[in-house]
C-alpha positions, 0 to 999 in steps of 0.5 A: 537709366534709374539715375545710373544707380546700378552702374558698378553696383554689386547686386544679388538676385535670389531666383535669378534662374527663374523667369523674372529673375533671368530677365532682371539679371540680363537687364541689370547686367546691361546697365553695368551692374555686377550681378550675383545670382543664387537660385535653384534651377527651375523644372521644365524642358527649357531654362531661360537661365541657359537660353540667355547665357547668364552663366557667361554674362553675370558676375557669378551664378550659384545654384543653391536653396534659400532654405539652406541658411548656412550656404546662403549666409556664406554666399552673401558674405562672399558677394557683398551685395549693396542691393538685394532683389529677393525673387526666389519662391515657390510661385505656382498656385496649383502646386501649392495645393500639392506641396503646401509645406514646401510652399510655406517653407520657401516663401516664408522661412526662405524669405527670412533666411535671405533677410537674416543673411543680408543683415549679418553680411553688413554690406546691403543698403537696399532690399526689395522683397518681391511678393505678388498681387495675390497677397491681398485678402481677395473679396472680389471687389471691382476696385483695385487693391491698395497697399494698406488693405488686409493681407490674406489669400485663399490658397496656400501660395497666396496666403504664404505671400501674404505671410511674407508681406507680414514678415517684411513689415515685422522684420523692418520694425524689429531690426531696421529702425532708421533704415539701418543696416538697410532699407527694406521694401516689398513689391507686389506685381500682377500677372506677368507674361513674356518670353521664356516662361515655361512654368506649368499652369500659366496661361501664356506658356500653356498657350504657346506649348499647345500651339507649337504642338498643334493642339487645342488650348485648354483653359479653366476660367475664361472670364477671370480678369487679371492685371496682365503685364509684360515682365519688363513692366514690374522689373522696371518698378522693382529697379525704380524702387531700389533706386529710391531705397538707395537714394532716400532709404527709409522714406520708401521702405514700404509696400508698392503695387506694380501693375497695368492701368485698370483699362488694360485688365482683361479676361483670360479668354481675351488674352488667349484670343490675342495669342491665337490671332498673333500666332495665326491659328489655334482653337480654345476648349473650356474645361472648368470642372474639377479645378481648385479655387481661383479668384474671378477678379484680381486688380491692383491700384497703382496710384501710390507707385505712380505718385511716390515713385513716378512709375508709369506702365509702358506697354498695354496688354496688346503690346505685352502679348505681341512681344511675348508671342514674338519671343516664343516664335523666334525661340522655336524657330531657332535662327537667332540668338535669344540673348541678343533678341531679349536685349533688343526687346529691353531696348524697345521697351526703354525706347517706348518709355523714353517716348512717353517721358517715363522718369526712370528711362532718362538718359 
């Protein structure tokens, strides 16, 4: 897969203890990469980092803060990565209203620290900065946002990620002309779901927590539309982008959107109803008053990733929700090893990609 580019490679993942970072660490390790992780431990009762047994299976795991530039510099010098996936962030919209300084410090200055550590380390050849679909100035249009549209963001989280995108572009032009010392690209994904996310104020984790307790599911904006996708979809996009950066360098040092087909973008209430149907019980309550601003519609245009990278979504929203709920049910049931089960879901995803002839899944 991915042209075999990750086999034996030294790969650094910032934020490897988070939701997407943990899944990416597991997948890359299964591809033969030497995975190094640098991350704070996320809040919450459960840690996907531990559930997937990452400290036991990856090359090295370091618990640290990307705002600690000195420690970060020393860790990059120690692990000597060829590829960097930067996922460490303050990722929650509602928390950004409560902690705007931390949000900007982490998402902007933290990103700069990782870029600087990578440049000074001298070993990095490819760098993927993971941002979000919310980096665009949202004008509530019906068409999906394209990569060349203006950065913006109503809330502090979204605008901090818009700033991270501007930083990425400026850093590339200031220090990485000719693709040296490394090729730098950014990746913007839609609303990601999947097993092992226990973050606060996210739709699927909130649904599962309340269903597990036998309580009503409370939602704020039932008609808001989002580009829902299973976590393995954007991760495949990130790895595909890294492959192209390694093979062709500066030619792919740009921003890329990774999301579902527009036909798979559905409302919040549609996702909740799918979860309840799969779970077998549940009830929804809408409480829309007193909440911070949220965009009514978010949509991504993925034509560039499809034409330039050969990216193609594999699982539609029904399969994404089903696989996510299946993961949580097995976790709470407590009868199987969730690291093995997560690997089996990756294998299912790869098999589905191969059946559809998706380029990265070639044997």
